[in-house]
C-alpha positions in Angstrom: 0.1 -0.1 -0.1 3.2 2.0 -0.3 2.4 3.2 -3.4 -1.0 4.1 -2.9 0.1 6.3 0.2 2.4 8.2 -2.1 -0.5 8.7 -4.7 -2.7 10.4 -2.1 -0.1 12.7 -0.6 0.9 13.9 -3.9 -2.9 14.7 -4.5 -2.9 16.6 -0.9 0.3 18.6 -1.6 -1.5 19.8 -5.3 -4.2 21.3 -2.9 -1.4 22.8 -0.8 0.2 24.3 -3.3 -2.7 26.2 -4.7 -3.1 27.4 -1.3 0.1 28.4 -0.1 1.0 30.1 -3.7 -1.5 32.2 -3.4 -0.5 33.3 -0.1 3.3 33.6 -0.9 4.1 33.6 -4.6 7.0 31.7 -6.0 10.0 33.0 -5.1 13.5 30.8 -5.2 15.6 32.9 -3.6 13.1 32.5 -0.4 14.3 29.0 0.1 16.3 28.4 3.5 19.2 25.8 3.1 19.9 23.6 5.9 22.2 24.5 8.2 24.7 20.7 8.3 27.5 21.1 5.7 30.1 18.8 4.3 33.6 20.5 3.6 34.5 19.9 -0.1 37.5 21.6 -1.3 38.0 23.9 1.7 34.2 25.3 1.1 31.1 24.3 3.2 28.4 22.7 1.5 24.7 22.6 2.7 24.0 19.1 1.6 23.4 15.9 3.6 24.3 12.1 1.3 23.7 9.7 3.2 25.1 6.6 3.5 27.9 8.9 3.5 26.8 10.8 6.5 25.0 8.8 7.9 21.8 6.4 7.4 19.4 8.6 9.3 20.5 11.7 7.6 17.9 13.3 5.3 18.9 14.1 1.8 16.9 17.4 1.3 19.0 20.2 1.4 16.1 22.7 1.9 15.7 23.4 5.4 12.0 23.5 7.7 11.0 20.8 4.6 8.1 18.2 4.7 7.4 16.0 1.6 9.6 13.6 -0.3 12.9 13.6 -1.1 15.2 11.0 -2.7 18.9 10.9 -3.7 20.9 8.8 -6.1 24.8 8.2 -6.6 25.9 7.7 -10.3 29.0 6.5 -11.7 29.6 6.4 -15.4 32.0 6.3 -17.8 32.3 9.4 -20.9 33.7 8.9 -24.0 35.9 12.5 -25.3 37.3 12.5 -29.3 39.4 14.8 -29.9 38.4 17.0 -32.9 41.7 17.7 -34.5 43.7 14.6 -33.2 41.1 12.1 -33.0 42.4 10.4 -30.0 40.0 9.4 -28.3 39.8 8.9 -24.3 37.7 7.1 -21.5 37.0 8.9 -19.0 35.9 8.2 -15.3 32.5 9.7 -13.8 32.1 9.0 -10.0 30.2 9.9 -7.2 28.0 12.4 -9.0 25.2 13.3 -6.4 21.8 13.8 -7.5 18.7 15.2 -5.5 15.1 15.7 -5.6 12.5 17.0 -3.6 8.9 17.8 -3.6 7.0 19.3 -0.6 6.1 22.1 1.7 9.0 24.5 2.8 8.7 27.6 4.9 11.2 30.2 3.4 13.1 33.0 4.9 9.7 35.3 5.4 7.9 32.4 7.3 5.0 31.6 4.5 4.7 28.3 3.5 5.4 27.5 0.2 5.1 23.8 -2.1 8.1 23.5 -4.3 9.6 21.0 -6.3 13.7 21.1 -6.6 16.1 19.0 -8.6 19.9 19.5 -8.3 22.6 17.5 -10.1 
């Protein structure tokens, strides 16, 4: 019955989206990032990456968020061809971090809004 619960939740989000967007409108600059950070290359990044940050850590990067979220780490190989020399290289790409979120969040102004977010 998990699928049914998700579908019911999406219908409720649609109604809430209409009501909250009438109140606050859309404003991506109003999103509050999560306070937790990971230090990457000397920079604090507002992200949690389960299981690396703990099995119970939340992949959401938006603070005051309630909804659904998911995370994927993708490793792949790309082929690069030099147009001048014709030399072909295989390039490894690993640990790509992708997150999606859909739900209700409360922005800097305190007004609840419904949003869908995707980060690559």
